[in-house]
KOLRONU-471368 format. One record per residue (C-alpha): residue number from 1; residue in three letters; z, y negated, x. Coordinates in nm, 2 decimals. Layout:
// KOLRONU-471368
rec num: NUM, residuo: ALA, c3: Z, c2: Y, c1: X .
...
This chain:
// KOLRONU-471368
rec num: 1, residuo: UNK, c3: -6.60, c2: -5.31, c1: -4.30 .
rec num: 2, residuo: UNK, c3: -6.65, c2: -5.03, c1: -4.06 .
rec num: 3, residuo: UNK, c3: -6.68, c2: -4.68, c1: -4.20 .
rec num: 4, residuo: UNK, c3: -6.44, c2: -4.42, c1: -4.07 .
rec num: 5, residuo: UNK, c3: -6.48, c2: -4.05, c1: -4.13 .
rec num: 6, residuo: UNK, c3: -6.15, c2: -3.85, c1: -4.12 .
rec num: 7, residuo: UNK, c3: -6.18, c2: -3.48, c1: -4.08 .
rec num: 8, residuo: UNK, c3: -5.88, c2: -3.24, c1: -4.13 .
rec num: 9, residuo: UNK, c3: -5.83, c2: -2.93, c1: -4.33 .
rec num: 10, residuo: UNK, c3: -5.48, c2: -3.04, c1: -4.42 .
rec num: 11, residuo: UNK, c3: -5.49, c2: -3.26, c1: -4.74 .
rec num: 12, residuo: UNK, c3: -5.15, c2: -3.41, c1: -4.66 .
rec num: 13, residuo: UNK, c3: -5.29, c2: -3.55, c1: -4.31 .
rec num: 14, residuo: UNK, c3: -5.60, c2: -3.68, c1: -4.49 .
rec num: 15, residuo: UNK, c3: -5.38, c2: -3.88, c1: -4.74 .
rec num: 16, residuo: UNK, c3: -5.18, c2: -4.01, c1: -4.46 .
rec num: 17, residuo: UNK, c3: -5.48, c2: -4.14, c1: -4.27 .
rec num: 18, residuo: UNK, c3: -5.62, c2: -4.28, c1: -4.58 .
rec num: 19, residuo: UNK, c3: -5.30, c2: -4.47, c1: -4.66 .
rec num: 20, residuo: UNK, c3: -5.27, c2: -4.60, c1: -4.30 .
rec num: 21, residuo: UNK, c3: -5.63, c2: -4.71, c1: -4.27 .
rec num: 22, residuo: UNK, c3: -5.77, c2: -4.80, c1: -4.60 .
rec num: 23, residuo: UNK, c3: -5.67, c2: -5.17, c1: -4.58 .
rec num: 24, residuo: UNK, c3: -5.87, c2: -5.21, c1: -4.26 .
rec num: 25, residuo: UNK, c3: -6.17, c2: -4.98, c1: -4.30 .
rec num: 26, residuo: UNK, c3: -6.39, c2: -4.79, c1: -4.54 .
rec num: 27, residuo: UNK, c3: -6.27, c2: -4.43, c1: -4.54 .
rec num: 28, residuo: UNK, c3: -6.45, c2: -4.11, c1: -4.61 .
rec num: 29, residuo: UNK, c3: -6.26, c2: -3.78, c1: -4.60 .
rec num: 30, residuo: UNK, c3: -6.37, c2: -3.42, c1: -4.51 .
rec num: 31, residuo: UNK, c3: -6.18, c2: -3.11, c1: -4.53 .
rec num: 32, residuo: UNK, c3: -6.40, c2: -2.90, c1: -4.29 .
rec num: 33, residuo: UNK, c3: -6.65, c2: -2.94, c1: -4.00 .
rec num: 34, residuo: UNK, c3: -6.92, c2: -2.83, c1: -4.23 .
rec num: 35, residuo: UNK, c3: -6.84, c2: -3.11, c1: -4.49 .
rec num: 36, residuo: UNK, c3: -6.82, c2: -3.36, c1: -4.21 .
rec num: 37, residuo: UNK, c3: -7.17, c2: -3.28, c1: -4.07 .
rec num: 38, residuo: UNK, c3: -7.32, c2: -3.32, c1: -4.42 .
rec num: 39, residuo: UNK, c3: -7.14, c2: -3.66, c1: -4.45 .
rec num: 40, residuo: UNK, c3: -7.26, c2: -3.77, c1: -4.13 .
rec num: 41, residuo: UNK, c3: -7.62, c2: -3.70, c1: -4.19 .
rec num: 42, residuo: UNK, c3: -7.61, c2: -3.90, c1: -4.52 .
rec num: 43, residuo: UNK, c3: -7.37, c2: -4.19, c1: -4.43 .
rec num: 44, residuo: UNK, c3: -7.36, c2: -4.21, c1: -4.04 .
rec num: 45, residuo: UNK, c3: -7.00, c2: -4.34, c1: -4.00 .
rec num: 46, residuo: UNK, c3: -6.91, c2: -4.58, c1: -3.73 .
rec num: 47, residuo: UNK, c3: -6.63, c2: -4.36, c1: -3.58 .
rec num: 48, residuo: UNK, c3: -6.49, c2: -4.01, c1: -3.66 .
rec num: 49, residuo: UNK, c3: -6.13, c2: -3.89, c1: -3.65 .
rec num: 50, residuo: UNK, c3: -6.17, c2: -3.52, c1: -3.59 .
rec num: 51, residuo: UNK, c3: -5.89, c2: -3.25, c1: -3.62 .
rec num: 52, residuo: UNK, c3: -5.94, c2: -2.98, c1: -3.37 .
rec num: 53, residuo: UNK, c3: -5.74, c2: -2.68, c1: -3.53 .
rec num: 54, residuo: UNK, c3: -5.95, c2: -2.61, c1: -3.85 .
rec num: 55, residuo: UNK, c3: -6.05, c2: -2.26, c1: -4.00 .
rec num: 56, residuo: UNK, c3: -6.42, c2: -2.19, c1: -3.98 .
rec num: 57, residuo: UNK, c3: -6.59, c2: -2.46, c1: -3.79 .
rec num: 58, residuo: UNK, c3: -6.32, c2: -2.61, c1: -3.56 .
rec num: 59, residuo: UNK, c3: -6.32, c2: -2.96, c1: -3.40 .
rec num: 60, residuo: UNK, c3: -6.49, c2: -2.84, c1: -3.08 .
rec num: 61, residuo: UNK, c3: -6.78, c2: -2.66, c1: -3.28 .
rec num: 62, residuo: UNK, c3: -6.82, c2: -2.97, c1: -3.50 .
rec num: 63, residuo: UNK, c3: -6.86, c2: -3.22, c1: -3.21 .
rec num: 64, residuo: UNK, c3: -7.10, c2: -2.97, c1: -3.04 .
rec num: 65, residuo: UNK, c3: -7.31, c2: -2.99, c1: -3.36 .
rec num: 66, residuo: UNK, c3: -7.29, c2: -3.37, c1: -3.36 .
rec num: 67, residuo: UNK, c3: -7.40, c2: -3.39, c1: -3.00 .
rec num: 68, residuo: UNK, c3: -7.72, c2: -3.18, c1: -3.07 .
rec num: 69, residuo: UNK, c3: -7.84, c2: -3.46, c1: -3.30 .
rec num: 70, residuo: UNK, c3: -8.00, c2: -3.76, c1: -3.14 .
rec num: 71, residuo: UNK, c3: -7.89, c2: -3.97, c1: -3.43 .
rec num: 72, residuo: UNK, c3: -7.54, c2: -3.85, c1: -3.47 .
rec num: 73, residuo: UNK, c3: -7.45, c2: -3.79, c1: -3.10 .
rec num: 74, residuo: UNK, c3: -7.36, c2: -4.17, c1: -3.04 .
rec num: 75, residuo: UNK, c3: -7.10, c2: -4.18, c1: -3.31 .
rec num: 76, residuo: UNK, c3: -6.77, c2: -4.21, c1: -3.12 .
rec num: 77, residuo: UNK, c3: -6.52, c2: -3.93, c1: -3.19 .
rec num: 78, residuo: UNK, c3: -6.14, c2: -3.94, c1: -3.16 .
rec num: 79, residuo: UNK, c3: -5.98, c2: -3.59, c1: -3.16 .
rec num: 80, residuo: UNK, c3: -5.66, c2: -3.55, c1: -3.36 .
rec num: 81, residuo: UNK, c3: -5.43, c2: -3.26, c1: -3.28 .
rec num: 82, residuo: UNK, c3: -5.07, c2: -3.14, c1: -3.28 .
rec num: 83, residuo: UNK, c3: -5.16, c2: -2.95, c1: -2.95 .
rec num: 84, residuo: UNK, c3: -5.08, c2: -3.17, c1: -2.65 .
rec num: 85, residuo: UNK, c3: -5.14, c2: -2.93, c1: -2.37 .
rec num: 86, residuo: UNK, c3: -5.35, c2: -3.06, c1: -2.08 .
rec num: 87, residuo: UNK, c3: -5.61, c2: -2.78, c1: -2.11 .
rec num: 88, residuo: UNK, c3: -5.69, c2: -2.87, c1: -2.48 .
rec num: 89, residuo: UNK, c3: -5.70, c2: -3.25, c1: -2.39 .
rec num: 90, residuo: UNK, c3: -5.94, c2: -3.19, c1: -2.09 .
rec num: 91, residuo: UNK, c3: -6.16, c2: -2.96, c1: -2.31 .
rec num: 92, residuo: UNK, c3: -6.17, c2: -3.23, c1: -2.58 .
rec num: 93, residuo: UNK, c3: -6.28, c2: -3.50, c1: -2.35 .
rec num: 94, residuo: UNK, c3: -6.54, c2: -3.28, c1: -2.17 .
rec num: 95, residuo: UNK, c3: -6.69, c2: -3.20, c1: -2.52 .
rec num: 96, residuo: UNK, c3: -6.78, c2: -3.57, c1: -2.56 .
rec num: 97, residuo: UNK, c3: -6.48, c2: -3.70, c1: -2.75 .
rec num: 98, residuo: UNK, c3: -6.40, c2: -4.07, c1: -2.66 .
rec num: 99, residuo: UNK, c3: -6.02, c2: -4.03, c1: -2.71 .
rec num: 100, residuo: UNK, c3: -5.75, c2: -3.78, c1: -2.79 .
rec num: 101, residuo: UNK, c3: -5.45, c2: -3.87, c1: -3.01 .
rec num: 102, residuo: UNK, c3: -5.15, c2: -3.63, c1: -3.06 .
rec num: 103, residuo: UNK, c3: -5.01, c2: -3.59, c1: -3.41 .
rec num: 104, residuo: UNK, c3: -4.80, c2: -3.74, c1: -3.56 .
rec num: 105, residuo: UNK, c3: -4.94, c2: -4.07, c1: -3.47 .
rec num: 106, residuo: UNK, c3: -4.81, c2: -4.43, c1: -3.51 .
rec num: 107, residuo: UNK, c3: -5.03, c2: -4.65, c1: -3.74 .
rec num: 108, residuo: UNK, c3: -5.05, c2: -4.94, c1: -3.49 .
rec num: 109, residuo: UNK, c3: -5.15, c2: -4.71, c1: -3.21 .
rec num: 110, residuo: UNK, c3: -5.42, c2: -4.54, c1: -3.41 .
rec num: 111, residuo: UNK, c3: -5.57, c2: -4.87, c1: -3.52 .
rec num: 112, residuo: UNK, c3: -5.57, c2: -5.00, c1: -3.17 .
rec num: 113, residuo: UNK, c3: -5.74, c2: -4.70, c1: -3.04 .
rec num: 114, residuo: UNK, c3: -5.99, c2: -4.71, c1: -3.33 .
rec num: 115, residuo: UNK, c3: -6.07, c2: -5.09, c1: -3.26 .
rec num: 116, residuo: UNK, c3: -6.10, c2: -5.02, c1: -2.88 .
rec num: 117, residuo: UNK, c3: -6.37, c2: -4.75, c1: -2.94 .
rec num: 118, residuo: UNK, c3: -6.55, c2: -4.94, c1: -3.21 .
rec num: 119, residuo: UNK, c3: -6.57, c2: -5.25, c1: -2.98 .
rec num: 120, residuo: UNK, c3: -6.69, c2: -5.03, c1: -2.68 .
rec num: 121, residuo: UNK, c3: -6.95, c2: -4.85, c1: -2.90 .
rec num: 122, residuo: UNK, c3: -7.08, c2: -5.19, c1: -3.03 .
rec num: 123, residuo: UNK, c3: -7.10, c2: -5.33, c1: -2.68 .
rec num: 124, residuo: UNK, c3: -7.28, c2: -5.01, c1: -2.56 .
rec num: 125, residuo: UNK, c3: -7.54, c2: -5.04, c1: -2.85 .
rec num: 126, residuo: UNK, c3: -7.59, c2: -5.41, c1: -2.76 .
rec num: 127, residuo: UNK, c3: -7.64, c2: -5.33, c1: -2.39 .
rec num: 128, residuo: UNK, c3: -7.88, c2: -5.04, c1: -2.46 .
rec num: 129, residuo: UNK, c3: -8.09, c2: -5.26, c1: -2.71 .
rec num: 130, residuo: UNK, c3: -8.09, c2: -5.54, c1: -2.44 .
rec num: 131, residuo: UNK, c3: -8.22, c2: -5.30, c1: -2.18 .
rec num: 132, residuo: UNK, c3: -8.47, c2: -5.15, c1: -2.43 .
rec num: 133, residuo: UNK, c3: -8.61, c2: -5.49, c1: -2.53 .
rec num: 134, residuo: UNK, c3: -8.65, c2: -5.57, c1: -2.16 .
rec num: 135, residuo: UNK, c3: -8.83, c2: -5.24, c1: -2.09 .
rec num: 136, residuo: UNK, c3: -9.05, c2: -5.29, c1: -2.40 .
rec num: 137, residuo: UNK, c3: -9.15, c2: -5.65, c1: -2.28 .
rec num: 138, residuo: UNK, c3: -9.23, c2: -5.53, c1: -1.94 .
rec num: 139, residuo: UNK, c3: -9.44, c2: -5.25, c1: -2.08 .
rec num: 140, residuo: UNK, c3: -9.63, c2: -5.47, c1: -2.32 .
rec num: 141, residuo: UNK, c3: -9.69, c2: -5.74, c1: -2.07 .
rec num: 142, residuo: UNK, c3: -9.84, c2: -5.49, c1: -1.82 .
rec num: 143, residuo: UNK, c3: -10.05, c2: -5.33, c1: -2.09 .
rec num: 144, residuo: UNK, c3: -10.18, c2: -5.68, c1: -2.21 .
rec num: 145, residuo: UNK, c3: -10.29, c2: -5.75, c1: -1.84 .
rec num: 146, residuo: UNK, c3: -10.48, c2: -5.43, c1: -1.84 .
rec num: 147, residuo: UNK, c3: -10.64, c2: -5.50, c1: -2.18 .
rec num: 148, residuo: UNK, c3: -10.75, c2: -5.84, c1: -2.07 .
rec num: 149, residuo: UNK, c3: -10.97, c2: -5.69, c1: -1.81 .
rec num: 150, residuo: UNK, c3: -11.23, c2: -5.59, c1: -2.06 .
rec num: 151, residuo: UNK, c3: -11.23, c2: -5.94, c1: -2.23 .
rec num: 152, residuo: UNK, c3: -10.99, c2: -5.83, c1: -2.51 .
rec num: 153, residuo: UNK, c3: -10.69, c2: -6.05, c1: -2.60 .
rec num: 154, residuo: UNK, c3: -10.36, c2: -5.89, c1: -2.52 .
rec num: 155, residuo: UNK, c3: -10.31, c2: -5.90, c1: -2.90 .
rec num: 156, residuo: UNK, c3: -10.48, c2: -5.57, c1: -2.93 .
rec num: 157, residuo: UNK, c3: -10.17, c2: -5.40, c1: -2.77 .
rec num: 158, residuo: UNK, c3: -9.93, c2: -5.56, c1: -3.01 .
rec num: 159, residuo: UNK, c3: -10.13, c2: -5.51, c1: -3.32 .
rec num: 160, residuo: UNK, c3: -10.22, c2: -5.14, c1: -3.26 .
rec num: 161, residuo: UNK, c3: -9.85, c2: -5.07, c1: -3.20 .
rec num: 162, residuo: UNK, c3: -9.77, c2: -5.24, c1: -3.52 .
rec num: 163, residuo: UNK, c3: -10.03, c2: -5.04, c1: -3.71 .
rec num: 164, residuo: UNK, c3: -9.90, c2: -4.72, c1: -3.56 .
rec num: 165, residuo: UNK, c3: -9.55, c2: -4.79, c1: -3.67 .
rec num: 166, residuo: UNK, c3: -9.67, c2: -4.88, c1: -4.02 .
rec num: 167, residuo: UNK, c3: -9.88, c2: -4.56, c1: -4.04 .
rec num: 168, residuo: UNK, c3: -9.58, c2: -4.35, c1: -3.92 .
rec num: 169, residuo: UNK, c3: -9.35, c2: -4.52, c1: -4.17 .
rec num: 170, residuo: UNK, c3: -9.59, c2: -4.42, c1: -4.45 .
rec num: 171, residuo: UNK, c3: -9.61, c2: -4.07, c1: -4.34 .
rec num: 172, residuo: UNK, c3: -9.24, c2: -4.07, c1: -4.33 .
rec num: 173, residuo: UNK, c3: -9.24, c2: -4.20, c1: -4.69 .
rec num: 174, residuo: UNK, c3: -9.48, c2: -3.93, c1: -4.81 .
rec num: 175, residuo: UNK, c3: -9.25, c2: -3.67, c1: -4.62 .
rec num: 176, residuo: UNK, c3: -9.55, c2: -3.55, c1: -4.42 .
rec num: 177, residuo: UNK, c3: -9.50, c2: -3.41, c1: -4.08 .
rec num: 178, residuo: UNK, c3: -9.11, c2: -3.46, c1: -4.13 .
rec num: 179, residuo: UNK, c3: -9.04, c2: -3.23, c1: -3.85 .
rec num: 180, residuo: UNK, c3: -9.23, c2: -3.46, c1: -3.61 .
rec num: 181, residuo: UNK, c3: -9.14, c2: -3.80, c1: -3.75 .
rec num: 182, residuo: UNK, c3: -8.78, c2: -3.85, c1: -3.73 .
rec num: 183, residuo: UNK, c3: -8.66, c2: -4.21, c1: -3.68 .
rec num: 184, residuo: UNK, c3: -8.60, c2: -4.15, c1: -3.30 .
rec num: 185, residuo: UNK, c3: -8.95, c2: -4.00, c1: -3.27 .
rec num: 186, residuo: UNK, c3: -9.12, c2: -4.28, c1: -3.46 .
rec num: 187, residuo: UNK, c3: -8.94, c2: -4.53, c1: -3.23 .
rec num: 188, residuo: UNK, c3: -9.07, c2: -4.34, c1: -2.93 .
rec num: 189, residuo: UNK, c3: -9.43, c2: -4.36, c1: -3.07 .
rec num: 190, residuo: UNK, c3: -9.40, c2: -4.73, c1: -3.12 .
rec num: 191, residuo: UNK, c3: -9.26, c2: -4.79, c1: -2.77 .
rec num: 192, residuo: UNK, c3: -9.53, c2: -4.57, c1: -2.62 .
rec num: 193, residuo: UNK, c3: -9.83, c2: -4.71, c1: -2.82 .
rec num: 194, residuo: UNK, c3: -9.89, c2: -5.02, c1: -2.60 .
rec num: 195, residuo: UNK, c3: -9.98, c2: -4.81, c1: -2.31 .
rec num: 196, residuo: UNK, c3: -10.27, c2: -4.61, c1: -2.48 .
rec num: 197, residuo: UNK, c3: -10.54, c2: -4.78, c1: -2.27 .
rec num: 198, residuo: UNK, c3: -10.34, c2: -4.82, c1: -1.94 .
rec num: 199, residuo: UNK, c3: -10.60, c2: -4.59, c1: -1.77 .
rec num: 200, residuo: UNK, c3: -10.85, c2: -4.88, c1: -1.79 .
rec num: 201, residuo: UNK, c3: -10.70, c2: -5.01, c1: -1.48 .
rec num: 202, residuo: UNK, c3: -10.91, c2: -4.75, c1: -1.30 .
rec num: 203, residuo: UNK, c3: -11.24, c2: -4.84, c1: -1.46 .
rec num: 204, residuo: UNK, c3: -11.48, c2: -5.08, c1: -1.29 .
rec num: 205, residuo: UNK, c3: -11.53, c2: -5.44, c1: -1.44 .
rec num: 206, residuo: UNK, c3: -11.90, c2: -5.38, c1: -1.45 .
rec num: 207, residuo: UNK, c3: -11.84, c2: -5.11, c1: -1.71 .
rec num: 208, residuo: UNK, c3: -11.56, c2: -5.28, c1: -1.89 .
rec num: 209, residuo: UNK, c3: -11.74, c2: -5.62, c1: -1.92 .
rec num: 210, residuo: UNK, c3: -12.10, c2: -5.49, c1: -1.99 .
rec num: 211, residuo: UNK, c3: -12.22, c2: -5.67, c1: -2.31 .
rec num: 212, residuo: UNK, c3: -12.46, c2: -5.40, c1: -2.42 .
rec num: 213, residuo: UNK, c3: -12.42, c2: -5.04, c1: -2.49 .
rec num: 214, residuo: UNK, c3: -12.31, c2: -4.80, c1: -2.20 .
rec num: 215, residuo: UNK, c3: -12.56, c2: -4.55, c1: -2.07 .
rec num: 216, residuo: UNK, c3: -12.45, c2: -4.18, c1: -2.04 .
rec num: 217, residuo: UNK, c3: -12.33, c2: -4.21, c1: -1.69 .
rec num: 218, residuo: UNK, c3: -12.13, c2: -4.53, c1: -1.76 .
rec num: 219, residuo: UNK, c3: -11.98, c2: -4.38, c1: -2.08 .
rec num: 220, residuo: UNK, c3: -11.88, c2: -4.07, c1: -1.88 .
rec num: 221, residuo: UNK, c3: -11.70, c2: -4.30, c1: -1.64 .
rec num: 222, residuo: UNK, c3: -11.54, c2: -4.50, c1: -1.92 .
rec num: 223, residuo: UNK, c3: -11.40, c2: -4.18, c1: -2.09 .
rec num: 224, residuo: UNK, c3: -11.20, c2: -4.11, c1: -1.78 .
rec num: 225, residuo: UNK, c3: -10.95, c2: -4.39, c1: -1.88 .
rec num: 226, residuo: UNK, c3: -10.78, c2: -4.13, c1: -2.09 .
rec num: 227, residuo: UNK, c3: -10.70, c2: -3.89, c1: -1.81 .
rec num: 228, residuo: UNK, c3: -10.64, c2: -4.18, c1: -1.57 .
rec num: 229, residuo: UNK, c3: -10.38, c2: -4.32, c1: -1.80 .
rec num: 230, residuo: UNK, c3: -10.22, c2: -3.99, c1: -1.86 .
rec num: 231, residuo: UNK, c3: -10.19, c2: -3.91, c1: -1.48 .
rec num: 232, residuo: UNK, c3: -10.03, c2: -4.26, c1: -1.43 .
rec num: 233, residuo: UNK, c3: -9.78, c2: -4.20, c1: -1.71 .
rec num: 234, residuo: UNK, c3: -9.70, c2: -3.85, c1: -1.59 .
rec num: 235, residuo: UNK, c3: -9.62, c2: -3.99, c1: -1.24 .
rec num: 236, residuo: UNK, c3: -9.40, c2: -4.26, c1: -1.40 .
rec num: 237, residuo: UNK, c3: -9.22, c2: -3.99, c1: -1.62 .
rec num: 238, residuo: UNK, c3: -9.16, c2: -3.77, c1: -1.33 .
rec num: 239, residuo: UNK, c3: -8.97, c2: -4.05, c1: -1.16 .
rec num: 240, residuo: UNK, c3: -8.78, c2: -4.16, c1: -1.47 .
rec num: 241, residuo: UNK, c3: -8.74, c2: -3.84, c1: -1.67 .
rec num: 242, residuo: UNK, c3: -8.47, c2: -4.00, c1: -1.90 .
rec num: 243, residuo: UNK, c3: -8.74, c2: -4.24, c1: -2.04 .
rec num: 244, residuo: UNK, c3: -8.85, c2: -3.99, c1: -2.31 .
rec num: 245, residuo: UNK, c3: -9.10, c2: -4.24, c1: -2.47 .
rec num: 246, residuo: UNK, c3: -9.32, c2: -4.19, c1: -2.17 .
rec num: 247, residuo: UNK, c3: -9.38, c2: -3.83, c1: -2.29 .
rec num: 248, residuo: UNK, c3: -9.53, c2: -3.97, c1: -2.60 .
rec num: 249, residuo: UNK, c3: -9.72, c2: -4.23, c1: -2.39 .
rec num: 250, residuo: UNK, c3: -9.89, c2: -3.95, c1: -2.20 .
rec num: 251, residuo: UNK, c3: -10.00, c2: -3.78, c1: -2.51 .
rec num: 252, residuo: UNK, c3: -10.12, c2: -4.10, c1: -2.68 .
rec num: 253, residuo: UNK, c3: -10.31, c2: -4.21, c1: -2.36 .
rec num: 254, residuo: UNK, c3: -10.48, c2: -3.87, c1: -2.32 .
rec num: 255, residuo: UNK, c3: -10.54, c2: -3.79, c1: -2.68 .
rec num: 256, residuo: UNK, c3: -10.62, c2: -4.11, c1: -2.87 .
rec num: 257, residuo: UNK, c3: -11.00, c2: -4.06, c1: -2.83 .
rec num: 258, residuo: UNK, c3: -10.98, c2: -3.70, c1: -2.95 .
rec num: 259, residuo: UNK, c3: -11.14, c2: -3.63, c1: -3.29 .
rec num: 260, residuo: UNK, c3: -11.00, c2: -3.41, c1: -3.57 .
rec num: 261, residuo: UNK, c3: -11.32, c2: -3.20, c1: -3.57 .
rec num: 262, residuo: UNK, c3: -11.30, c2: -3.13, c1: -3.19 .
rec num: 263, residuo: UNK, c3: -11.59, c2: -3.36, c1: -3.09 .
rec num: 264, residuo: UNK, c3: -11.38, c2: -3.62, c1: -2.91 .
rec num: 265, residuo: UNK, c3: -11.27, c2: -3.66, c1: -2.55 .
rec num: 266, residuo: UNK, c3: -11.14, c2: -3.58, c1: -2.29 .
rec num: 267, residuo: UNK, c3: -11.06, c2: -3.22, c1: -2.39 .
rec num: 268, residuo: UNK, c3: -11.25, c2: -3.17, c1: -2.71 .
rec num: 269, residuo: UNK, c3: -10.94, c2: -3.04, c1: -2.90 .
rec num: 270, residuo: UNK, c3: -10.92, c2: -3.05, c1: -3.27 .
rec num: 271, residuo: UNK, c3: -10.69, c2: -3.06, c1: -3.57 .
rec num: 272, residuo: UNK, c3: -10.32, c2: -3.02, c1: -3.51 .
rec num: 273, residuo: UNK, c3: -10.38, c2: -2.92, c1: -3.15 .
rec num: 274, residuo: UNK, c3: -10.41, c2: -3.30, c1: -3.10 .
rec num: 275, residuo: UNK, c3: -10.05, c2: -3.44, c1: -3.08 .
rec num: 276, residuo: UNK, c3: -9.96, c2: -3.63, c1: -3.40 .
rec num: 277, residuo: UNK, c3: -9.88, c2: -3.95, c1: -3.21 .
rec num: 278, residuo: UNK, c3: -10.24, c2: -3.95, c1: -3.07 .
rec num: 279, residuo: UNK, c3: -10.38, c2: -3.89, c1: -3.42 .
rec num: 280, residuo: UNK, c3: -10.19, c2: -4.19, c1: -3.55 .
rec num: 281, residuo: UNK, c3: -10.30, c2: -4.40, c1: -3.26 .
rec num: 282, residuo: UNK, c3: -10.66, c2: -4.30, c1: -3.30 .
rec num: 283, residuo: UNK, c3: -10.67, c2: -4.47, c1: -3.66 .
rec num: 284, residuo: UNK, c3: -10.47, c2: -4.77, c1: -3.53 .
rec num: 285, residuo: UNK, c3: -10.69, c2: -4.82, c1: -3.23 .
rec num: 286, residuo: UNK, c3: -11.03, c2: -4.77, c1: -3.41 .
rec num: 287, residuo: UNK, c3: -10.94, c2: -5.01, c1: -3.69 .
rec num: 288, residuo: UNK, c3: -10.82, c2: -5.28, c1: -3.44 .
rec num: 289, residuo: UNK, c3: -11.13, c2: -5.24, c1: -3.24 .
rec num: 290, residuo: UNK, c3: -11.36, c2: -5.27, c1: -3.55 .
rec num: 291, residuo: UNK, c3: -11.19, c2: -5.60, c1: -3.69 .
rec num: 292, residuo: UNK, c3: -11.17, c2: -5.77, c1: -3.35 .
rec num: 293, residuo: UNK, c3: -11.43, c2: -5.93, c1: -3.15 .
rec num: 294, residuo: UNK, c3: -11.57, c2: -5.72, c1: -2.86 .
rec num: 295, residuo: UNK, c3: -11.79, c2: -5.81, c1: -2.57 .
rec num: 296, residuo: UNK, c3: -12.06, c2: -5.60, c1: -2.72 .
rec num: 297, residuo: UNK, c3: -12.03, c2: -5.71, c1: -3.08 .
rec num: 298, residuo: UNK, c3: -11.86, c2: -5.94, c1: -3.33 .
rec num: 299, residuo: UNK, c3: -11.57, c2: -5.84, c1: -3.55 .
rec num: 300, residuo: UNK, c3: -11.63, c2: -5.65, c1: -3.87 .
rec num: 301, residuo: UNK, c3: -11.45, c2: -5.74, c1: -4.21 .
rec num: 302, residuo: UNK, c3: -11.15, c2: -5.54, c1: -4.31 .
rec num: 303, residuo: UNK, c3: -11.35, c2: -5.39, c1: -4.59 .
rec num: 304, residuo: UNK, c3: -11.62, c2: -5.26, c1: -4.36 .
rec num: 305, residuo: UNK, c3: -11.36, c2: -5.12, c1: -4.12 .
rec num: 306, residuo: UNK, c3: -11.18, c2: -4.95, c1: -4.41 .
rec num: 307, residuo: UNK, c3: -11.50, c2: -4.78, c1: -4.51 .
rec num: 308, residuo: UNK, c3: -11.56, c2: -4.65, c1: -4.16 .
rec num: 309, residuo: UNK, c3: -11.20, c2: -4.51, c1: -4.14 .
rec num: 310, residuo: UNK, c3: -11.25, c2: -4.34, c1: -4.48 .
rec num: 311, residuo: UNK, c3: -11.59, c2: -4.20, c1: -4.38 .
rec num: 312, residuo: UNK, c3: -11.42, c2: -4.05, c1: -4.07 .
rec num: 313, residuo: UNK, c3: -11.16, c2: -3.88, c1: -4.27 .
rec num: 314, residuo: UNK, c3: -11.14, c2: -3.50, c1: -4.16 .
rec num: 315, residuo: UNK, c3: -11.41, c2: -3.56, c1: -3.90 .
rec num: 316, residuo: UNK, c3: -11.28, c2: -3.83, c1: -3.66 .
rec num: 317, residuo: UNK, c3: -10.94, c2: -3.87, c1: -3.82 .
rec num: 318, residuo: UNK, c3: -10.66, c2: -3.65, c1: -3.94 .
rec num: 319, residuo: UNK, c3: -10.70, c2: -3.66, c1: -4.32 .
rec num: 320, residuo: UNK, c3: -10.33, c2: -3.72, c1: -4.38 .
rec num: 321, residuo: UNK, c3: -10.32, c2: -4.02, c1: -4.15 .
rec num: 322, residuo: UNK, c3: -10.64, c2: -4.15, c1: -4.30 .
rec num: 323, residuo: UNK, c3: -10.47, c2: -4.12, c1: -4.65 .
rec num: 324, residuo: UNK, c3: -10.17, c2: -4.31, c1: -4.51 .
rec num: 325, residuo: UNK, c3: -10.41, c2: -4.58, c1: -4.39 .
rec num: 326, residuo: UNK, c3: -10.58, c2: -4.60, c1: -4.73 .
rec num: 327, residuo: UNK, c3: -10.23, c2: -4.63, c1: -4.91 .
rec num: 328, residuo: UNK, c3: -10.12, c2: -4.93, c1: -4.68 .
rec num: 329, residuo: UNK, c3: -10.46, c2: -5.08, c1: -4.60 .
rec num: 330, residuo: UNK, c3: -10.37, c2: -5.41, c1: -4.78 .
rec num: 331, residuo: UNK, c3: -10.05, c2: -5.44, c1: -4.56 .
rec num: 332, residuo: UNK, c3: -10.25, c2: -5.37, c1: -4.26 .
rec num: 333, residuo: UNK, c3: -10.52, c2: -5.63, c1: -4.34 .
rec num: 334, residuo: UNK, c3: -10.24, c2: -5.89, c1: -4.39 .
rec num: 335, residuo: UNK, c3: -10.08, c2: -5.78, c1: -4.05 .
rec num: 336, residuo: UNK, c3: -10.42, c2: -5.82, c1: -3.88 .
rec num: 337, residuo: UNK, c3: -10.47, c2: -6.16, c1: -4.03 .
rec num: 338, residuo: UNK, c3: -10.11, c2: -6.27, c1: -3.91 .
rec num: 339, residuo: UNK, c3: -10.16, c2: -6.13, c1: -3.56 .
rec num: 340, residuo: UNK, c3: -10.50, c2: -6.31, c1: -3.49 .
C-alpha cells in the first residue's frame, strides 16, 4: 500500500483523514510542518496532504523546505485548506503543490485526486528512469569505443563504474564524507565514472598502442588525456546544464590521476583539494588496470593488486578510500571475476 503523510495542526482533521483513507493507504500523521519534515526524511511518503494554515511553520514554508531537498522535492503535495480564494490557490500551485483541495472535502473526491497524482508521479518516475537508462547506455557505449582504442576491452568502463559505486557505498556505510556522499551524489558519481578516460580520444594511437614503456615526451602527451577529457565534458555541460552528473564527470576526468601526496597530474593538487569523486575513481581505475591485461603487460593477481593499493595508501590514494577498498576487497575481487 502507498504511504500517505497527512499534515494538519487540527487533531480532528487528522482523525477524519485517517478514517477516510486508512482502508486504502498506509497513513502517517503529523501535527506540524517541523514534524512532517522529520517524518519525510525517515520514511519518504508517496504523497503528502498538507494543510496551509498552521502555527509556526505553515504549509508554504513546509513545501519550500521539501523543495530544497533533492530526495524529497519529488514527493507530490496536495494542499488542504479552508481558504478558497484565488490568491491562495495560485500561491499554492506556484510553490510546487500538485493540487489544491478545499475543506471540508468529500472522501471519493479526495481519493480520486490522490490516485490521480500517485499514478502521475509513478509515470513520471518511470519516464525519468527510462530516459536515464538511455543516457547511461549512450555514455557507456561511447566511453567503451574510446577505451577500445588503446586495446582495452570496453569492460574497463563498466568495471570501474561498479568499483566506484561499491567504494562509495562502503564510505557511506562508514559514515565518512557524509556531507559529500548523499544517495543523489553517489548516483551522479556512478553515472559519471564511465567517462573518466574520454580524453583519450585526443591521444595518438602510436602512444595508446605502444607495447613498451612511454618515454618522457610520450608520457607528457598521454597525461593530456585528463585535461582533454575535462574540456570535452565542460563543453557538454555548458550545452546541457541540467545534466548535473556531467559536473562530476569533469572532476573525475581531470582528477583521477592526481595523487593524495600531490605528486600526480595534471595539476599536482593534494589531499582533499582533489575532488572526492576523483579520489574514489583513482582507486577503482588503478585496481582494474592492475588486474586486467594491458598492451604493455599481463594482468596481475587480485592479491598483488591489493598489495599495491595498500602500499599507496596516504601517498597515491586517499587513506579513507583505501581503507574502504580493503574492507570490501573480497567483494571487488568477485565482481572483477564476474565481469571478465
